[in-house]
C-alpha positions in Angstrom: 195.5 208.9 29.3 192.8 211.6 28.9 193.2 212.4 32.6 197.0 212.8 32.2 196.5 215.0 29.1 193.9 217.2 30.9 196.1 217.4 34.0 199.1 218.5 31.9 197.1 221.1 30.2 195.7 222.5 33.5 199.2 222.5 35.0 200.7 224.4 32.0 197.9 226.9 32.1 198.2 227.5 35.8 201.9 228.3 35.5 201.9 230.4 32.4 202.9 234.0 33.3 200.3 236.7 32.9 202.7 238.6 30.7 203.5 235.6 28.4 205.0 236.9 25.1 203.8 240.5 25.4 205.1 244.0 24.8 204.7 246.9 27.2 205.6 250.4 26.2 206.5 253.0 28.8 206.9 256.7 28.0 208.1 259.7 30.0 209.4 263.2 29.6 212.9 264.5 30.0 214.7 262.8 32.9 215.5 264.9 35.9 219.1 265.6 36.8 220.4 262.6 38.7 222.0 262.5 42.1 225.7 262.2 41.1 228.1 260.4 43.4 231.8 261.2 42.5 233.4 258.0 43.9 237.0 256.9 43.6 239.4 259.3 41.9 238.0 262.9 41.9 236.3 263.8 38.6 235.0 261.4 36.0 236.3 257.9 37.0 235.3 254.3 37.2 232.8 253.8 40.0 231.0 257.1 39.7 227.2 256.7 40.1 224.1 258.5 38.9 220.8 257.8 40.6 217.4 258.7 39.2 213.7 258.3 40.1 210.9 259.7 38.0 207.5 258.9 36.8 206.1 257.7 33.5 203.1 255.8 32.1 202.3 252.9 29.8 200.8 253.8 26.5 197.5 252.5 28.1 197.8 255.2 30.8 199.0 253.1 33.8 201.3 254.9 36.1 205.0 253.7 36.2 207.8 254.7 38.6 211.3 254.2 37.1 214.3 253.9 39.4 217.7 253.9 37.7 221.2 253.3 39.2 224.1 253.8 36.7 227.7 253.1 37.5 230.6 254.1 35.3 232.6 251.0 34.4 234.9 252.3 31.6 236.3 255.7 30.6 236.7 257.0 27.0 239.6 255.6 25.0 241.3 256.7 21.8 239.7 260.2 21.6 236.2 258.8 22.1 233.9 260.9 24.4 231.8 257.8 25.3 232.1 256.0 28.6 230.6 252.7 29.6 227.9 252.6 32.3 226.2 249.6 33.8 222.6 250.1 34.6 220.3 248.5 37.1 216.7 249.7 36.8 213.3 248.8 38.2 210.0 249.7 36.5 207.2 249.7 39.1 203.7 249.5 37.6 200.6 251.0 39.2 200.5 252.5 42.7 202.0 250.0 45.1 200.8 247.0 43.2 204.1 245.1 43.5 204.2 244.5 39.8 207.8 245.3 38.9 210.2 244.5 36.0 214.0 244.6 36.7 216.5 245.4 33.9 220.3 245.3 33.7 222.7 246.2 31.0 225.7 248.2 29.7 225.6 251.2 27.5 227.8 253.9 26.1 227.1 257.5 27.3 228.7 260.9 26.6 231.0 261.5 29.5 229.6 265.0 30.0 226.0 263.8 30.0 223.6 261.8 32.2 221.8 260.1 29.3 222.5 258.7 25.9 222.3 261.2 23.0 219.0 262.1 21.3 217.9 259.5 18.7 220.1 256.9 20.3 218.7 253.6 21.6 220.0 251.0 24.1 218.9 247.4 24.5 219.2 245.8 27.9 218.1 242.6 29.5 215.0 242.0 31.5 216.3 239.9 34.4 213.2 239.3 36.5 210.2 240.8 38.0 207.6 240.6 40.8 203.8 240.3 41.0 202.3 239.7 37.6 205.8 240.0 36.1 207.4 237.3 38.4 210.0 235.4 36.4 210.0 237.9 33.6 212.7 237.6 30.9 213.3 239.4 27.6 214.8 242.7 26.5 213.9 246.4 26.8 214.8 248.9 24.1 215.1 252.5 25.5 215.1 255.3 22.9 215.9 258.9 23.6 213.4 260.8 21.3 214.1 264.1 19.5 211.8 266.1 21.8 213.8 264.9 24.9 211.2 262.4 26.0 211.8 258.6 26.2 210.2 255.4 25.1 211.0 252.0 26.7 209.7 249.0 24.8 209.7 245.9 27.1 209.6 242.7 25.1 208.6 240.0 27.5 209.3 236.4 26.5 
């Protein structure tokens, strides 16, 4: 019985992700203007895409490359100026390490802008990862700060 218990403990330890129940905070300055693809009906319409790539860093100083693809999925209704955009994003940690976290989610954005308003926050799902983040799950809360910079808090389960 002792062997079985020891074996179970070793097995569980060997397959516990390196990121188990942790938080990683990524910060960066103002986002660059995206590449804007006006797809479908000319002008703002469902299917339009915004594509970004820019650098950031963890609060510990590790370099992070952020790649975002946002697709408009719903236009403003009833006098609202907010449209729905679905986001797929990848946070790549280090320089070519292969440690990545993928996020997906839906948010409401001002139709005339590329990002959410200052002091607004979005929560999206962490849907996977690679390298030390293989199998990652959890949420990321992205906050547009008053000075134009951003904070992304990755809550890894």
